[in-house]
C-alpha positions in Angstrom: 17.1 -8.9 23.8 14.7 -11.0 21.6 12.0 -8.7 21.0 14.3 -5.8 20.0 15.3 -8.1 16.8 12.8 -6.3 14.6 13.7 -3.2 16.1 17.4 -3.6 15.0 16.5 -4.6 11.6 14.8 -2.2 11.3 17.4 0.2 12.7 20.1 -1.6 10.0 17.9 -1.4 6.8 17.6 2.3 7.5 21.2 2.9 7.9 22.3 0.3 5.2 19.7 2.3 2.9 21.1 5.8 3.9 25.1 4.4 3.4 24.0 3.1 0.0 22.3 6.3 -0.6 25.4 8.5 -0.2 27.6 5.8 -1.7 25.3 6.3 -4.9 25.7 10.4 -4.5 29.7 10.1 -4.3 30.0 7.8 -7.1 27.1 10.2 -9.4 29.4 13.4 -8.1 33.0 12.2 -9.2 31.5 10.5 -12.5 30.3 14.3 -13.1 33.7 15.9 -12.1 35.8 13.1 -13.9 33.5 13.6 -17.3 32.4 16.9 -17.6 34.9 18.9 -15.4 37.5 16.5 -17.5 36.1 18.4 -20.3 36.3 21.8 -19.0 39.7 21.2 -18.4 40.1 19.3 -21.5 38.9 22.7 -23.6 40.9 25.0 -20.7 44.4 23.1 -21.9 43.5 23.2 -25.8 43.1 27.0 -25.5 46.5 27.2 -23.8 48.1 25.1 -26.3 46.6 27.4 -29.4 48.3 30.4 -27.1 51.8 28.4 -27.3 50.9 27.5 -30.5 51.0 31.5 -31.3 54.1 32.1 -29.5 55.9 29.4 -31.7 54.8 30.7 -34.8 55.8 34.2 -33.5 59.2 33.1 -32.9 59.5 31.8 -36.6 58.4 35.0 -38.1 61.5 36.7 -36.3 63.5 34.3 -37.2 62.2 32.8 -40.3 64.4 29.5 -39.2 63.8 26.6 -37.0 67.3 26.5 -36.3 67.5 29.5 -35.5 64.2 29.7 -33.6 65.7 26.6 -31.3 67.0 28.7 -28.1 63.9 31.0 -28.4 61.7 27.6 -28.1 63.4 26.1 -25.0 63.3 29.2 -23.3 59.2 29.1 -24.4 59.0 25.7 -23.5 60.5 26.1 -20.0 58.2 29.6 -19.3 55.3 27.7 -20.2 56.4 24.2 -18.6 55.2 22.5 -21.9 56.6 19.8 -23.8 56.6 21.2 -27.3 57.9 19.7 -31.0 57.9 21.3 -33.7 58.2 19.2 -36.9 58.7 21.1 -40.5 56.1 21.1 -43.6 57.9 17.8 -45.0 57.2 16.6 -41.2 60.6 15.9 -39.7 60.9 16.4 -36.3 63.1 19.8 -35.9 63.0 20.9 -32.4 61.5 18.5 -29.1 61.8 20.1 -26.3 62.6 16.9 -24.3 66.1 17.0 -26.2 67.1 20.3 -25.3 65.9 20.5 -22.1 68.1 18.2 -20.2 67.3 16.6 -16.8 64.7 18.2 -14.9 63.5 21.5 -14.1 62.2 23.1 -11.2 58.8 24.8 -10.7 57.6 25.6 -6.6 60.4 23.4 -5.2 59.0 20.2 -7.0 61.4 18.7 -10.4 59.0 18.7 -13.2 59.7 16.1 -15.6 61.3 17.4 -19.4 58.5 14.9 -20.8 54.7 15.1 -20.8 53.3 12.1 -18.8 51.8 9.3 -20.2 48.4 10.1 -19.5 48.7 13.3 -20.5 46.4 15.1 -23.3 48.5 16.2 -25.9 47.1 18.6 -28.7 48.5 18.8 -32.2 48.4 22.2 -34.4 49.5 23.1 -37.4 51.3 26.7 -37.8 50.1 28.5 -40.9 51.8 31.7 -41.3 50.7 34.0 -44.8 48.2 31.1 -45.2 51.1 28.6 -46.2 52.0 26.1 -43.7 55.3 25.9 -42.5 55.3 23.1 -39.7 53.5 21.2 -37.2 53.4 21.5 -33.1 52.9 18.9 -30.7 52.2 20.3 -27.4 51.7 18.8 -23.7 51.5 19.9 -20.0 54.1 19.4 -17.2 52.9 20.5 -14.6 51.4 17.6 -13.3 51.3 13.9 -13.2 47.5 13.3 -13.9 47.1 14.5 -17.4 45.5 17.6 -17.2 44.3 17.9 -13.4 46.2 20.1 -11.4 46.9 19.7 -7.9 44.2 22.2 -7.7 41.7 20.3 -9.4 42.7 17.7 -7.2 42.3 19.3 -4.0 39.0 20.5 -4.8 37.6 17.3 -6.1 39.4 16.0 -2.6 37.3 18.7 -0.7 33.6 17.5 -2.1 34.5 14.2 -1.2 35.3 14.6 2.3 32.1 17.0 2.5 30.5 14.1 1.0 31.9 11.4 3.7 31.3 13.9 6.3 27.2 14.2 5.3 27.0 10.9 5.1 28.5 10.4 8.4 25.4 12.5 10.1 23.5 11.3 7.5 24.2 8.2 9.0 23.6 8.7 12.4 20.7 11.2 12.0 19.3 7.6 10.2 20.2 5.7 13.0 18.1 8.1 15.2 15.3 8.3 12.9 15.1 5.2 12.8 15.2 3.8 16.5 11.9 6.5 16.7 10.4 5.4 14.4 10.7 1.2 15.1 9.7 2.6 18.7 6.2 3.7 17.2 5.8 0.4 15.2 7.2 -1.4 18.3 4.7 -0.3 20.8 1.7 -0.9 19.3 2.9 -4.7 18.0 4.3 -5.5 21.5 0.5 -4.5 22.7 -0.7 -6.8 20.6 1.5 -9.6 21.3 0.6 -9.7 25.2 -2.7 -9.6 24.7 -2.2 -12.0 22.3 -0.5 -14.4 24.8 -2.8 -13.3 27.5 -5.6 -14.4 25.3 -3.8 -17.6 24.3 -4.1 -18.5 28.1 -8.0 -17.7 28.0 -8.5 -14.3 29.1 -10.6 -13.3 25.8 -11.8 -10.2 27.3 -8.6 -7.7 25.4 -8.3 -4.5 24.8 -5.9 -3.0 22.8 -5.5 1.2 22.2 -5.7 2.8 19.0 -3.9 5.8 18.6 -3.9 7.7 14.8 -5.4 5.9 11.8 -2.4 4.0 9.8 -1.8 0.6 9.4 -1.5 -0.2 12.8 -4.7 1.0 14.4 -6.5 -0.2 12.1 -5.0 -3.8 13.0 -5.0 -3.2 16.4 -9.2 -2.5 15.7 -9.0 -5.4 13.6 -7.8 -7.5 17.3 -10.3 -5.9 18.8 -13.0 -6.8 17.1 -11.7 -10.0 16.6 -11.4 -10.4 21.1 -14.9 -8.7 20.9 -16.1 -11.8 18.6 -14.3 -14.5 20.7 -15.7 -13.7 23.9 -19.2 -13.0 22.8 -18.7 -17.0 21.1 -17.4 -18.4 24.6 -20.5 -16.6 26.2 -22.7 -18.5 23.9 -20.9 -21.6 24.0 -21.5 -21.5 27.9 -25.2 -20.2 27.4 -26.0 -23.4 25.2 -24.2 -25.9 27.5 -26.2 -24.6 30.0 -29.4 -24.5 28.3 -28.6 -27.8 27.1 -28.0 -29.4 30.3 -31.1 -27.5 31.6 -33.2 -28.9 28.5 -31.9 -32.3 28.8 -32.1 -32.4 33.2 -36.0 -31.8 32.8 -36.9 -35.1 30.7 -33.9 -37.0 32.7 -35.4 -36.2 36.1 -38.8 -36.7 35.3 -37.8 -40.4 33.6 -35.8 -41.0 36.7 -38.7 -40.3 39.0 -41.3 -42.7 37.5 -38.7 -45.4 37.1 -37.9 -44.9 40.8 -41.4 -44.8 42.0 -42.2 -48.1 39.5 -39.4 -49.7 41.4 -40.5 -48.3 45.1 -44.0 -49.4 44.3 -45.2 -45.6 44.8 -46.4 -45.0 41.1 -48.5 -47.5 39.6 -47.1 -49.6 36.5 -49.3 -48.7 33.6 -50.1 -47.6 30.2 -50.8 -43.7 31.0 -47.1 -43.8 33.3 -45.6 -46.0 30.6 -46.9 -43.2 27.9 -45.3 -40.4 29.9 -42.2 -42.0 29.8 -42.6 -42.7 26.2 -43.2 -38.6 25.9 -39.8 -37.6 27.5 -37.9 -39.8 26.0 -39.4 -38.9 22.7 -38.4 -35.2 23.5 -35.3 -36.0 24.4 -34.4 -37.8 20.8 -35.9 -34.7 19.1 -33.6 -32.4 21.1 -30.6 -34.5 20.8 -31.8 -34.9 16.7 -32.1 -30.7 16.7 -28.7 -30.7 18.4 -27.0 -32.4 15.6 -29.1 -30.7 12.6 -28.1 -27.1 14.1 -24.3 -28.4 14.2 -25.1 -29.6 9.9 -26.4 -26.0 9.8 -23.3 -24.0 11.3 -21.0 -26.0 9.5 -19.8 -24.5 5.7 -21.7 -24.8 2.4 -18.7 -26.8 1.0 -20.8 -27.6 -2.3 -23.4 -25.2 -4.1 -26.2 -26.2 -6.9 -28.4 -24.1 -9.0 -31.7 -24.7 -7.9 -35.5 -23.2 -8.1 -36.2 -21.4 -4.5 -40.3 -22.3 -5.7 -40.2 -25.9 -5.6 -38.4 -26.0 -2.8 -41.3 -24.0 -1.0 -44.1 -25.8 -3.0 -42.3 -29.5 -1.7 -42.7 -28.2 2.0 -46.4 -27.1 2.0 -47.1 -30.3 0.3 -45.8 -31.9 3.6 -47.1 -29.8 6.2 -50.8 -30.4 5.5 -50.8 -32.9 8.5 -49.3 -30.0 10.5 -52.3 -28.9 13.2 -55.2 -30.8 11.2 -57.3 -30.2 13.9 -57.2 -26.4 13.6 -58.5 -26.6 10.0 -55.9 -24.0 9.1 -56.0 -22.2 5.6 -52.8 -22.6 3.6 -52.3 -19.7 0.5 -49.1 -18.9 -1.8 -48.6 -16.3 -4.1 -45.5 -16.2 -6.3 -44.1 -13.3 -8.0 -42.4 -15.6 -10.8 -42.9 -19.0 -11.5 -39.2 -20.0 -11.2 -36.9 -18.3 -8.9 -33.6 -19.4 -9.0 -30.7 -19.5 -6.0 -27.8 -21.4 -5.4 -27.1 -23.5 -2.3 -28.3 -26.8 -0.9 -32.2 -27.2 -2.0 -32.1 -29.6 0.9 -31.4 -27.0 3.7 -33.3 -24.7 2.5 -36.3 -27.0 2.4 -35.3 -27.6 6.2 -35.4 -23.9 6.6 -38.9 -23.6 4.8 -40.2 -26.6 7.6 -39.3 -25.1 10.5 -40.9 -21.6 9.8 -44.1 -23.8 8.4 -44.0 -25.7 11.8 -43.8 -22.1 14.0 -46.5 -20.7 11.9 -49.0 -23.9 12.5 -48.1 -24.3 16.1 -48.8 -20.0 17.0 -51.6 -19.8 14.5 -55.2 -19.7 16.1 -58.2 -22.5 15.1 -59.0 -22.0 11.5 -56.9 -19.4 11.3 -54.9 -18.5 7.6 -50.6 -18.9 7.3 -49.6 -16.4 3.6 -46.5 -17.7 2.0 -45.0 -15.1 -0.5 -42.2 -15.1 -2.9 -41.2 -12.4 -4.5 -37.6 -10.6 -6.1 -36.1 -7.7 -6.2 -32.7 -6.6 -8.2 -30.5 -8.8 -6.4 -32.6 -11.1 -3.7 -35.2 -13.3 -3.6 -37.6 -13.0 -0.9 -40.2 -15.5 1.4 -42.6 -14.2 3.7 -44.9 -16.8 6.0 -47.1 -15.1 8.0 -49.4 -16.3 10.6 -52.7 -14.6 12.8 -50.9 -15.8 15.6 -50.3 -14.2 19.0 -47.0 -12.5 17.3 -43.7 -11.5 18.9 -43.6 -8.3 21.2 -40.8 -5.9 19.2 -39.0 -6.1 22.7 -38.4 -9.6 22.6 -37.6 -9.8 18.6 -33.5 -10.0 18.4 -34.0 -13.0 20.5 -36.1 -14.9 18.9 -33.2 -16.9 17.2 -31.2 -17.8 20.4 -30.9 -21.2 21.3 -33.7 -22.9 23.0 -35.5 -19.4 23.7 -39.6 -19.2 24.2 -41.2 -15.5 23.9 -44.2 -16.6 26.4 -45.6 -18.2 28.6 -47.7 -19.4 25.5 -44.6 -21.1 23.6 -44.4 -23.7 26.2 -42.0 -26.9 25.4 -45.4 -28.6 24.5 -46.3 -26.2 22.0 -42.7 -24.5 21.2 -40.7 -27.6 20.7 -36.5 -27.5 22.4 -36.4 -23.7 20.8 -34.1 -24.8 18.8 -35.9 -24.7 14.9 -35.4 -20.8 14.4 -31.6 -21.0 15.1 -31.2 -23.9 12.9 -33.0 -21.7 10.3 -30.9 -18.9 11.0 -27.3 -21.1 10.7 -28.5 -22.5 7.2 -29.8 -18.8 5.5 -26.4 -17.3 6.8 -24.7 -20.2 5.7 -26.7 -19.0 2.1 -25.4 -15.1 2.9 -28.8 -14.3 3.3 -30.9 -12.5 5.9 -33.8 -13.6 8.1 -35.5 -11.3 10.5 -38.9 -10.5 11.6 -40.7 -7.9 10.4 -42.0 -5.6 13.1 -44.2 -3.9 11.3 -46.7 -6.6 11.0 -49.6 -6.0 13.4 -52.2 -9.3 12.4 -49.5 -11.9 13.9 -45.8 -12.8 13.2 -44.4 -12.2 9.8 -41.0 -14.3 9.0 -39.2 -13.1 6.2 -36.3 -14.5 4.0 -33.7 -12.6 1.4 -31.4 -14.9 -0.1 -28.9 -13.5 -2.7 -30.5 -14.5 -6.5 -28.5 -16.9 -9.0 -30.0 -14.8 -11.9 -31.5 -11.4 -12.6 -34.7 -10.4 -12.4 -35.2 -9.8 -16.3 -34.2 -13.3 -17.1 -36.7 -14.8 -14.4 -39.8 -16.3 -16.4 -43.7 -15.7 -15.5 
């Protein structure tokens, strides 16, 4: 039942909202009745009182004496069921139906009072005959004890309220049914996501949830599927990296162990040549560990960024590569579109990118080859090109170049190709600077590596 908590919360929310809406509608209608309909009845009461006042004047015209008119006024009060009080021109009360009509009268089987209720609407009208004020009449209804509302009026309002209550009850039931259907529509995908997430927590990363419609739930399901794909790929890369690392470590360790056991058993001679071979494998292990440490640092986010000149970083890296492959007598050229191209990041990490690219170009360039370095800008990015005259990279292998421990072909062996992590480190550092690194597949003379980094300033701010 616990998993339906959200469903029943939605149902209760819908019912509460519907009940509140019905209450507001009922209150608004009753308020309109009390105000607008009351105004209508008051106007109607004034019209009726005016008619009674005209009858009072007719009685006075016939008798020309209020004393003689008393019996007729009492009869008029009884006929109209109204309280009538008449004052003369001096303001003295000369007739009061409450005094003349003792006790109670009968109407429709009900006993009516001789005086109007305290909340009755009293109308005061002057009595004018032949342009002369002969007195004043005060009139009030005796029909009901609810003021100007008659029993028919109250019945009308009660009928409307009953209709509202029945409609409200039907609306609450309908809201409950609709909320159950809607909650099922919402809870179905959420329950699928919950089950998939629990399976992922148990290590079953290859999960998919169905996509239905184009609403937010569908977008959430799509985001979950993308996350599951990413986690699956990361797990695959983690396992592959562990396998690659163990493979890279196994070879030199096996070689070292073989030499040591051979020397201990007297099978392998203890001489400088064998010691040199062991030292080479140890150095290779040390480089591999260093590269793995550099890769871990490259994958870490850049918490601190500073503004610096990419030209200076590239030039400093070029000054450090003069010793590389010196026996090949390589030529290094640099072409800069601007004297100062500024970006945001960490210059030390980008210097490592340049060193890795320059070392890669030097290792695979032929004797007397040329390595060309170009710095240029677009509207939003700086670009670094590193071109060599080496064997290049086959198009089908370009997507794999930046993977850990990958080597293009047999010409790029461990003796020349290093650990196979340098380009991976360069890729992670460039991505950490919100940039891109790729191989230009249209370049046919060798290999062209392209690095794109966001500018810290617009092009028109650059000098040169």
